C-alpha positions as CSV (number, residue, x, y, z in Angstrom):
1,X,-35.7,-62.9,2.1
2,X,-32.8,-62.0,4.3
3,X,-32.7,-58.5,2.9
4,X,-36.4,-58.0,3.5
5,X,-36.0,-59.1,7.1
6,X,-33.1,-56.7,7.6
7,X,-35.0,-53.9,6.0
8,X,-38.1,-54.5,8.2
9,X,-35.9,-54.6,11.3
10,X,-34.3,-51.4,10.2
11,X,-37.7,-49.7,9.8
12,X,-38.7,-50.8,13.3
13,X,-35.4,-49.5,14.7
14,X,-36.0,-46.1,13.1
15,X,-39.6,-45.9,14.3
16,X,-38.5,-46.9,17.8
17,X,-35.7,-44.3,17.9
18,X,-38.1,-41.7,16.7
19,X,-40.6,-42.6,19.4
20,X,-37.9,-42.5,22.1
21,X,-36.7,-39.2,20.8
22,X,-40.1,-37.6,20.9
23,X,-40.4,-38.7,24.6
24,X,-36.9,-37.7,25.7
25,X,-36.9,-35.3,28.6
26,X,-34.5,-34.2,31.3
27,X,-35.4,-33.3,34.9
28,X,-33.8,-30.4,36.6
29,X,-33.9,-29.5,40.3
30,X,-33.7,-25.8,41.0
31,X,-33.0,-25.2,44.6
32,X,-34.2,-21.8,45.9
33,X,-34.2,-20.2,49.3
34,X,-37.9,-20.9,49.5
35,X,-37.7,-24.5,48.4
36,X,-37.1,-26.7,45.4
37,X,-38.6,-26.5,41.9
38,X,-38.4,-29.5,39.6
39,X,-38.6,-28.8,35.9
40,X,-39.1,-31.4,33.2
41,X,-37.2,-30.1,30.1
42,X,-38.5,-31.1,26.7
43,X,-35.2,-31.9,24.9
44,X,-36.9,-33.1,21.7
45,X,-39.9,-30.8,21.4
46,X,-37.9,-27.6,22.0
47,X,-34.3,-28.6,21.3
48,X,-32.7,-25.2,21.0
49,X,-34.3,-23.7,24.1
50,X,-33.8,-26.9,26.1
51,X,-30.1,-27.2,25.1
52,X,-29.5,-23.5,26.1
53,X,-31.2,-24.0,29.5
54,X,-29.2,-27.1,30.2
55,X,-26.0,-25.3,29.3
56,X,-26.7,-22.8,32.1
57,X,-27.6,-25.7,34.5
58,X,-24.5,-27.8,33.7
59,X,-22.1,-24.9,34.0
60,X,-23.6,-23.8,37.3
61,X,-24.5,-20.4,35.9
62,X,-27.8,-20.2,37.9
63,X,-25.9,-20.7,41.2
64,X,-26.3,-17.7,43.5
65,X,-28.6,-16.0,40.9
66,X,-32.3,-15.6,41.4
67,X,-36.0,-14.9,40.6
68,X,-36.4,-11.1,40.4
69,X,-39.8,-10.4,38.7
70,X,-43.3,-11.4,39.6
71,X,-46.4,-10.4,37.6
72,X,-49.9,-10.6,39.0
73,X,-53.2,-9.6,37.3
74,X,-53.1,-6.2,39.0
75,X,-49.6,-5.4,37.7
76,X,-50.1,-6.5,34.1
77,X,-50.3,-3.3,32.1
78,X,-51.9,-5.0,29.1
79,X,-54.9,-6.1,31.3
80,X,-54.6,-9.7,30.1
81,X,-54.3,-11.2,33.5
82,X,-50.8,-12.5,33.0
83,X,-49.2,-14.3,35.9
84,X,-45.6,-15.3,35.8
85,X,-42.3,-15.2,37.7
86,X,-39.1,-14.5,35.9
87,X,-35.6,-15.5,36.9
88,X,-32.1,-16.4,35.8
89,X,-29.0,-14.3,35.8
90,X,-29.6,-11.2,38.0
91,X,-27.5,-9.1,35.6
92,X,-30.1,-10.1,32.9
93,X,-27.3,-10.4,30.4
94,X,-26.8,-13.5,28.4
95,X,-23.5,-15.3,28.5
96,X,-24.4,-17.4,25.4
97,X,-25.4,-16.4,21.9
98,X,-29.1,-15.7,21.4
99,X,-31.1,-18.7,20.1
100,X,-33.6,-19.0,17.3
101,X,-37.2,-18.5,18.5
102,X,-39.1,-21.8,18.8
103,X,-42.7,-20.8,18.7
104,X,-45.5,-22.8,20.4
105,X,-46.9,-23.4,16.9
106,X,-43.7,-25.3,16.1
107,X,-43.4,-27.2,19.4
108,X,-47.1,-27.9,20.1
109,X,-46.5,-26.6,23.7
110,X,-48.6,-24.0,25.5
111,X,-48.3,-21.5,28.4
112,X,-50.4,-23.5,30.8
113,X,-49.9,-23.6,34.6
114,X,-46.2,-24.4,35.3
115,X,-44.9,-23.9,31.7
116,X,-41.3,-22.7,31.6
117,X,-40.4,-20.4,28.7
118,X,-37.5,-18.3,27.3
119,X,-38.0,-14.5,27.7
120,X,-37.1,-12.3,24.8
121,X,-37.4,-8.9,23.1
122,X,-37.5,-9.4,19.4
123,X,-37.8,-12.9,18.0
124,X,-34.3,-14.4,18.0
125,X,-33.1,-12.4,21.1
126,X,-34.0,-15.1,23.6
127,X,-31.7,-16.8,26.1
128,X,-32.0,-19.1,29.1
129,X,-30.2,-16.3,31.0
130,X,-33.7,-15.1,31.5
131,X,-36.6,-17.5,31.7
132,X,-40.1,-17.4,33.2
133,X,-42.6,-19.7,34.7
134,X,-46.4,-19.4,34.0
135,X,-48.9,-19.5,36.8
136,X,-52.4,-20.4,35.6
137,X,-53.5,-20.0,32.0
138,X,-51.3,-17.6,30.0
139,X,-52.2,-18.7,26.5
140,X,-52.0,-15.1,25.4
141,X,-48.3,-15.7,25.5
142,X,-48.6,-18.5,22.8
143,X,-48.0,-18.1,19.1
144,X,-50.8,-15.8,17.7
145,X,-51.6,-14.6,21.3
146,X,-52.4,-11.0,22.1
147,X,-49.6,-10.5,24.6
148,X,-46.8,-9.6,22.1
149,X,-47.5,-7.3,19.1
150,X,-45.4,-9.4,16.8
151,X,-47.8,-12.4,17.4
152,X,-44.9,-14.8,17.8
153,X,-45.4,-15.5,21.4
154,X,-42.7,-17.0,23.7
155,X,-40.8,-20.4,23.6
156,X,-42.0,-23.0,26.0
157,X,-39.4,-25.6,26.7
158,X,-40.3,-27.2,30.0
159,X,-42.9,-27.8,32.7
160,X,-42.7,-27.5,36.5
161,X,-43.7,-31.0,37.8
162,X,-43.0,-30.3,41.5
163,X,-42.8,-27.1,43.5
164,X,-45.6,-24.9,42.1
165,X,-46.2,-24.0,45.7
166,X,-42.7,-22.5,45.7
167,X,-43.4,-20.7,42.4
168,X,-46.6,-19.2,43.8
169,X,-44.8,-18.1,47.0
170,X,-42.3,-16.3,44.9
171,X,-45.1,-14.6,42.9
172,X,-46.6,-13.2,46.1
173,X,-43.4,-11.6,47.4
174,X,-43.3,-7.8,47.7
175,X,-42.7,-6.1,44.3
176,X,-41.4,-2.6,45.1
177,X,-38.2,-3.0,43.2
178,X,-37.1,-0.1,40.9
179,X,-38.0,-0.2,37.2
180,X,-37.0,2.1,34.4
181,X,-39.8,0.9,32.2
182,X,-43.5,1.9,32.9
183,X,-44.6,-1.5,31.5
184,X,-42.8,-3.4,34.3
185,X,-43.6,-0.9,37.1
186,X,-44.6,-2.8,40.3
187,X,-43.3,-6.1,38.9
188,X,-39.7,-6.3,40.3
189,X,-39.2,-8.0,43.6
190,X,-38.0,-5.8,46.4
191,X,-35.6,-8.6,47.2
192,X,-34.9,-11.3,44.6
193,X,-35.4,-14.9,45.7
194,X,-32.0,-16.5,45.5
195,X,-31.4,-19.6,43.4
196,X,-28.9,-21.6,45.4
197,X,-28.1,-24.1,42.7
198,X,-29.6,-26.0,39.7
199,X,-28.7,-29.5,38.7
200,X,-29.9,-32.4,36.7
201,X,-31.9,-34.9,38.7
């Protein structure tokens, strides 16, 4: 009887830990020159992307960096109405190894309003050195969406829970910055919006 009770308690403990793990998140405050953006990071649902982002936060790598790209429907060359702002390291060079691509099919997340994602070229070339925030419905960026020819979409790892007014203000800044790629012409901010600091809440 004693063994049965211990076994049952053990099962409940595992179930409880699993439930807590599924709900585990971290909140990050990103202070910009236009105001603060609070991001809820999904540690459990997108562990690789979340861990990489928090590495940049914890090591103050976003300090004095910025948001440098803003896409609006009129500057989306694919005509899909994409709306995002992109930021991170102004050099756009990763200081960490690339991370495996966590698709939205794997995580169950989606590029809804305020979703925060890892930017990439080919799958497996993503890094939190360059991330982006969705404005409105950008489900074409999900797994199987039309945005990327490889159909793998982008890796959502967080959600803006406060400060979408700041995100939209960044998106509406002048975009006359130089671009060597016709696909991003008219998308780079004339003057990047500075990230003063990022920290865990």
